[in-house]
N, C-alpha and C positions, 0 to 999 in steps of 0.2 A: 314908901307904901303906895300901891296902885290906887288910882282914883276910884271912887264908888259912886255909882249912878244915883241920882235923886230918887228914882223909883225904888231902888234897893234900900236906901236909907229910910224911905217911908215904910217899907215892909218890915223893917226891924223895930218899929216902935213898940211892938209887943212880941215877946218870945214865944216859940212853939213849945211842944210838949217836952222836948229835951234840949239840952245845950243852951241854956239861958246865958245871957251876957253877964259879965262880972264887972262891978264897979262902973256901970254905965257905958262901957266900951262896946262897940259893935262886934258881935261874934262873927267868926269866920263862916263861910259857907259850910253847911253840913254835908257830910259825905255818907251816902248809903250804898249798899251792895245787894244785888239780887242773888238769891241762893239757887244752887243747882236742883231744880225741881224735876228734871226729866231723867231720873235715875231709878234703879230698882231698890237700892239700899238707903233707907232714911238716915243712916248715920252719916252719910256723905254731906248733905246740907246742914245737919246739926254740927258737924265738925267745922264747917266753914263759918257758921254763925258764931260758934265759940271763938274761932280765930279772929273774926271781925270785932267781937267784944273785947278780946284781949289786946287787939291792936289799937283800940280807942276810936274805932269808927262810930258813927252816930246812929246808923240804922241798918237793918237787914229786911229784905222784902221777898216774899214768895210770889211765884206766878200762879195764875188761876186758869189752868188748861186741863183738858181731859186726855190729850195726847199731843205729840208734836212730830211732824214729819221729819225724818232724818235723810241722810244721803242714801242714794240707791233705792228710794221709795220705801224704805223701812220706817215703821212707826216707832218712835221712842216712847217708853212708858212715862207716865206722869204721876207724881205723888199728889194726892188730893190736897188742895190748898188749905182747907179749914183744919184738917187733921195735922198737916205739917206745921201750920202756923201755931197751933196749940203746943206742939212738941217744941218748937223753937222758943216760944214764950217760957216754957218750963226749963229749957236748957240754958237760958241766959238770965241776967239779973239787972243789967243797966241799959243795954242798947235798946233803941226803939225797934219795934217789930210791926209788920203790916204786910199788906198785899199790894202788888203793882201789876195788874189791878184786879180786884174782884169784878166779875162781869155781872151786871145787875140782873140780867134775864136768866141766869142759871138757877137762881133761887128766888122764892117769893121775898118781897121786901121785908116782911116781918121776920122771916127766917134769917136773912142776912143781918138784920139789925140785932137779933138775938145772938148770932155768931160773934159779931163785933163786940157786943156788950160782955160776952163771956170771955173773950180774949182780953178785954180791958180789965176784967176782974183777975185774970191770971197774971197780967203784967200791968198793974196800975200805974198810970202816968206815962206809959211807954208805947201806946198804940197810935201809930200814924199810918192810916191805910187809905188807899185810893179805890174808887169805884168807877167803872166805865160802862159804856153801852155796847162794846164789841164793835168789830169792823168786818170788812169783807174777807179778811184772812181767817176769820172764825167760821166761815160758812161750811167748809168741809167737815170741820169738827162737830158743829151743831148737827148737820144732817146725818153724820155717821151714827149719832146717838138718838136720832129721831126727834130732835128738839126743834126742827125748823129754823128759819133764820130771821123772820119778822121784818117788818119795814123799819126804816130809820125812825119814823115817828113813834112806833111801838117800842123800840129799844130805848129811845130817849125818854119816853114816858116811864118805862121801868126804872131807868136810871134816876129820874127825879123822885119817884116814890121811894127808892132805896136810900137815897141820900137823906131825904127828909126823915125817914124812919130811923136812920142811924145817928142822926145828930143828937148831941147831949147825952150820949151813953158812955162817956169816959174815953172816947177816942177822938183824935183829930182826923177829919175827913177831907180828903182831896178828891177831885174829879179828874180822871185821865182822858185825854182826847182832844182833837183839834177841830172837830166839826163845829160850826157856829152854834148849833142848838145845844151841843154838849158843853161848850164854853159858857153859854147862857146859864145852864144849870149850875156850873161851878161858881160863877160870879154871884148868883142869887142865893144859893142854898148851902154851899160848902165853905170850908175854911182854907181851901187852897186848890191849885190846879197843877197838873203835871202834863208836860209835853214831851213825847218820846221822839228822839232823833232831831235832825235839823242842826244848822250851825248856830253860833252864838249870836250873829246879827239877826237871824230869823227869830230865834228865841227871844231876844231883847225886844223886838217890835211887838211880839205877842204878849210878853210880860207887861209892857206899858199899857197895852189895850186891856188886858185882864184886870190890872189894878184900877184902871179907870172905870171899868164896868162894875167891879166889886165895891169900890169906894169904901174900903175898910182897911185901917192901918195894919191889922194883924193877918192879912190875907197872904198865904204862901204862894209864890210862883216857883215851880220846881221843874228840873230837867232830868230826863233819863236817856241813857244811850249805851251802846256797846263799847267795850274796852279791851285792848290788848296792852298789858304793861310788862316791861322787862327790866333787867338790871340797868340797862342804858338804852339809848335810842336804837342802836344797831341791833341789839338783842331783841328788842320789841319788833323791829321791822322784819327780822328773820322769822320770828314767831308768827306775826300777822300773815306772812306769806304761807307759812306751813299750815296755819289754821284757816286759810282762805277767807280772811276778814273782809266783810263787805264795805263798800264806800261809805264814808261817814263815821266809821269806827274811830274812836280815840286811840291812837297808837303812840307809844313813847316810853322812854325811861321815866323815872320819877320826876326829873326836872321838866321834861317835855309834857308829861301828863299834868303837872301842876300848872304850867303856863296855859294849857288848854282849859282846865277847869276854872282858872282865874278869869278867863275870858267870859265864861258863862256867869260867874259871880258878878263881874262888872256889868254884865248885861241885865242883871236883876234876879239871878237864881238864889233862892234861900237854901235849896238842897240841890245836889247833883247825885243821882242814883245810877250807879254804874253796873252794867251787866257784862262781866268778863266772858269772853268766848270760851276760854278754858275754865269754866265756872267751878269745877271740882277741886281746883288747886288752892289750898288755904294760903299759899304764898302771895296771892293777889291781895288779900286783906292785910297781910303783914307789910307788904310794900306800900300800900296806900296809907296805912296808919303810921308807920315809922318813917317813911321817906317822902311821902307826898303831902300829908296834912301839915307838917311843920312849915312847908313852903307856901301854903295858901295864905293870901292876904298879906 
């Protein structure tokens, strides 16, 4: 068995919403999957969510965007995150559901809190959701809808208000983002933190610092990133080239992906949330559940 960092052991003292340890043994790192939100047909993400639940994955997460730019300057449609998350909650019965991440400034804090509480009623004990402040990549989207972009201080203020309003409403709340002020909100007011991208060493250093700042044994440190998985490493490499995967994407067959995820787990990750580039393919969930999860830990 691989060694486990002291930071990770500390984080395991209290279990999260789902996937509790059995018989006092340390549970494996939880595996989540982002759903294809940039599609016309809502049945596509629902089918992936059901596949993830059937495969034994731990959670599925929706994006919170109004549109996404595609290749050739074309805008891809986006399914609205709140409506989609409610549908996902109703289409599943075991798996954790949430957003990665709700952007605090798109909705008043009270509205977002009511949204999260409603989803928690639809899926009791299953809601694990992140809230973020947004970043520079959101500017075009905001301005296209007349929302403005706000200063960092204003966006962090909206994040703080949203997290505080959403606490104790039946969901586990993470904060997503690497800005120092955002991480302060996570450590002070949330039950966990999510960092998107970056290698395992970078994440490990951040996780140690986040746990030091939070100083709570049940604080989650979670990582998210892009994925290309194939039947084997050669198949995955060919797929990654075809999909034009960006640097930093996890690429591999089941064995290779498991090794890379174990590196994040050893660095202190309680969850790894994977965003397949070919997100509409339910086979990603099947490979992760049947061929990757048994290898973890």
